[in-house]
C-alpha positions as CSV (number, residue, x, y, z in Angstrom):
1,M,0.0,0.0,0.0
2,V,1.3,3.5,-0.9
3,G,1.2,5.8,2.1
4,R,0.6,4.8,5.7
5,Q,3.5,6.1,7.7
6,D,2.2,5.2,11.2
7,A,-0.6,2.7,11.4
8,G,-3.7,4.2,12.9
9,V,-2.8,7.8,12.5
10,P,-3.5,9.6,9.2
11,S,-0.7,11.7,7.8
12,L,-2.8,14.9,7.4
13,P,-4.6,16.6,10.2
14,E,-8.3,16.5,10.7
15,E,-8.5,20.3,10.3
16,L,-6.5,22.9,8.2
17,R,-6.7,26.6,8.5
18,A,-6.9,28.2,5.0
19,G,-7.3,32.0,5.3
20,P,-11.0,32.8,5.1
21,V,-12.1,29.2,5.5
22,T,-11.3,26.1,7.7
23,L,-10.9,22.7,6.0
24,R,-12.4,20.0,8.2
25,R,-12.2,16.3,7.5
26,S,-15.3,15.1,5.6
27,R,-17.6,13.0,7.8
28,V,-21.0,11.3,7.4
29,A,-22.1,13.7,10.2
30,H,-21.9,16.5,7.6
31,L,-24.4,14.8,5.3
32,A,-27.3,17.3,5.7
33,A,-25.0,20.3,5.1
34,V,-23.4,18.6,2.1
35,M,-26.7,17.8,0.6
36,E,-27.9,21.4,1.0
37,A,-24.7,22.8,-0.5
38,V,-24.8,20.5,-3.5
39,A,-28.5,21.1,-4.1
40,Q,-27.9,24.9,-4.0
41,S,-25.0,24.5,-6.5
42,H,-26.3,21.6,-8.6
43,A,-26.6,23.5,-11.9
44,E,-22.9,24.5,-11.7
45,L,-21.5,21.4,-10.1
46,S,-23.1,19.1,-12.5
47,R,-21.3,20.8,-15.4
48,W,-17.9,19.9,-14.0
49,M,-18.2,17.1,-11.4
50,P,-19.3,13.6,-12.5
51,W,-20.4,12.8,-8.9
52,A,-23.0,15.7,-9.1
53,D,-24.6,14.6,-12.4
54,P,-27.3,13.5,-11.6
55,M,-27.9,15.0,-8.2
56,P,-26.8,12.4,-5.7
57,S,-29.4,11.0,-3.3
58,A,-28.8,11.2,0.4
59,D,-28.0,7.5,0.5
60,E,-25.5,7.9,-2.3
61,E,-23.9,10.9,-0.6
62,A,-23.8,9.1,2.7
63,A,-22.0,6.2,1.1
64,A,-19.5,8.6,-0.6
65,L,-18.8,10.3,2.8
66,R,-18.3,6.9,4.5
67,L,-15.8,6.0,1.7
68,M,-14.0,9.3,2.2
69,E,-13.7,8.6,6.0
70,E,-12.3,5.1,5.3
71,R,-9.8,6.4,2.7
72,F,-8.7,9.2,5.1
73,D,-8.2,6.6,7.9
74,A,-6.3,4.4,5.5
75,D,-4.0,7.3,4.5
76,L,-4.9,7.1,0.8
77,D,-7.0,10.2,0.2
78,W,-7.8,13.2,2.4
79,A,-11.2,14.7,1.8
80,Y,-12.2,18.0,3.5
81,L,-15.2,20.3,3.6
82,L,-14.7,24.1,3.6
83,F,-16.4,26.0,6.4
84,E,-16.7,29.8,6.9
85,P,-16.6,31.2,10.4
86,G,-19.9,30.3,11.9
87,D,-19.8,26.8,10.5
88,E,-21.4,27.4,7.2
89,L,-20.4,24.7,4.7
90,V,-19.2,26.4,1.5
91,G,-17.5,23.7,-0.5
92,G,-15.1,20.8,-0.5
93,A,-11.5,20.0,-1.3
94,G,-9.3,17.0,-1.3
95,L,-5.9,15.6,-1.8
96,R,-5.2,12.2,-3.3
97,R,-2.1,10.2,-4.2
98,R,-1.6,9.7,-7.9
99,S,1.6,7.8,-7.3
100,T,4.3,7.4,-4.6
101,D,5.7,10.9,-5.5
102,T,2.7,12.8,-6.9
103,A,-0.5,14.0,-5.3
104,E,-3.5,15.7,-6.9
105,I,-5.8,18.4,-5.5
106,G,-9.5,18.8,-6.4
107,Y,-12.0,21.4,-5.1
108,W,-15.5,22.9,-5.4
109,V,-17.1,25.9,-3.9
110,R,-20.8,26.5,-3.4
111,S,-22.2,28.7,-6.1
112,D,-23.2,31.6,-3.8
113,R,-19.7,31.7,-2.4
114,T,-17.6,31.9,-5.5
115,R,-15.0,34.6,-6.2
116,R,-14.1,34.9,-2.5
117,G,-10.8,33.1,-2.8
118,Y,-12.0,30.0,-1.0
119,A,-10.8,27.5,-3.7
120,T,-7.4,29.2,-3.8
121,A,-7.1,29.2,0.0
122,A,-8.1,25.5,0.2
123,A,-5.7,24.4,-2.6
124,G,-2.9,26.4,-1.0
125,A,-3.5,24.8,2.4
126,L,-3.6,21.3,0.8
127,T,-0.4,22.0,-1.2
128,A,1.4,23.1,1.9
129,A,0.1,20.1,3.8
130,A,1.1,17.6,1.1
131,F,4.7,18.8,1.3
132,A,4.8,19.2,5.1
133,C,3.0,15.9,6.0
134,L,3.8,13.5,3.1
135,P,7.6,13.1,2.8
136,T,7.5,11.0,-0.4
137,I,5.4,13.6,-2.3
138,E,7.7,15.6,-4.7
139,R,5.0,17.1,-6.9
140,V,1.3,18.2,-6.5
141,E,-1.0,18.5,-9.5
142,I,-4.3,20.2,-10.2
143,R,-6.2,19.1,-13.3
144,M,-9.4,20.6,-14.8
145,D,-11.2,20.8,-18.1
146,Q,-10.0,23.7,-20.2
147,A,-13.5,25.1,-20.3
148,N,-13.6,25.5,-16.5
149,A,-12.2,29.0,-16.4
150,A,-12.9,29.5,-12.7
151,S,-11.1,26.4,-11.7
152,A,-8.2,27.2,-14.0
153,A,-7.7,30.6,-12.3
154,V,-6.6,28.9,-9.1
155,P,-3.3,27.1,-9.8
156,P,-1.3,30.1,-11.2
157,K,-2.2,32.1,-8.1
158,L,-0.4,29.4,-6.0
159,G,2.7,29.2,-8.2
160,Y,1.7,26.2,-10.2
161,T,2.9,25.9,-13.7
162,L,0.9,24.6,-16.7
163,V,2.9,21.5,-17.7
164,G,0.6,19.6,-20.1
165,E,-2.7,18.6,-21.5
166,E,-4.6,15.3,-21.6
167,Q,-7.6,14.0,-23.4
168,R,-10.4,12.5,-21.3
169,E,-13.8,11.1,-22.0
170,V,-16.5,13.8,-21.9
171,V,-18.6,12.8,-18.8
172,T,-20.4,16.0,-17.9
173,S,-22.2,18.8,-19.9
174,G,-19.4,21.3,-19.3
175,H,-16.5,19.1,-20.3
176,T,-14.7,19.4,-23.6
177,G,-12.5,16.4,-23.0
178,R,-9.4,18.6,-23.1
179,F,-7.8,18.9,-19.6
180,W,-5.0,21.0,-18.3
181,I,-2.4,19.7,-16.0
182,W,-0.9,22.2,-13.5
183,S,2.1,21.2,-11.3
184,V,4.2,22.5,-8.5
185,S,7.3,20.8,-7.1
186,R,8.4,20.4,-3.5
187,P,10.3,23.6,-2.5
188,T,14.0,23.1,-2.0
189,S,15.3,24.2,1.3
């Protein structure tokens, strides 16, 4: 298994501060708030996120949250939810291993909370955590469909470099099948 440094203790913390938001580990206990946020943002999310098209049922989302908990505990993927002060759920972000030396970040923000820097703050916190907590990770990537201009605005703000393109199957209404690959390498001391 790739990962697990100390059996029983995930490598990343349960909570990360990220400027205007706090990233808290995704849990089944967040189901109602997740369902509300996804429902409020369904039109936009379903354009880019295969898991949101069609709108997931509460049972499907609960199963997804359980899987996120299991994968966090197994030190394979680290899924977080974004909270504003006052505990309002405003999105999600996660880090997953692509290989022994590469991790990938994904993110989404509730439609009524876009353009506030939340995705940038979350991706920045996850980038820092990947390098601080995962010693084998040498590179972090962010990938998105080229038509997703809002998502594509995040990586360059964090020092990521556009390193390539890839073709993918079109699986949502917003996808073109042409994806960008952004990358940042572990800082040298």
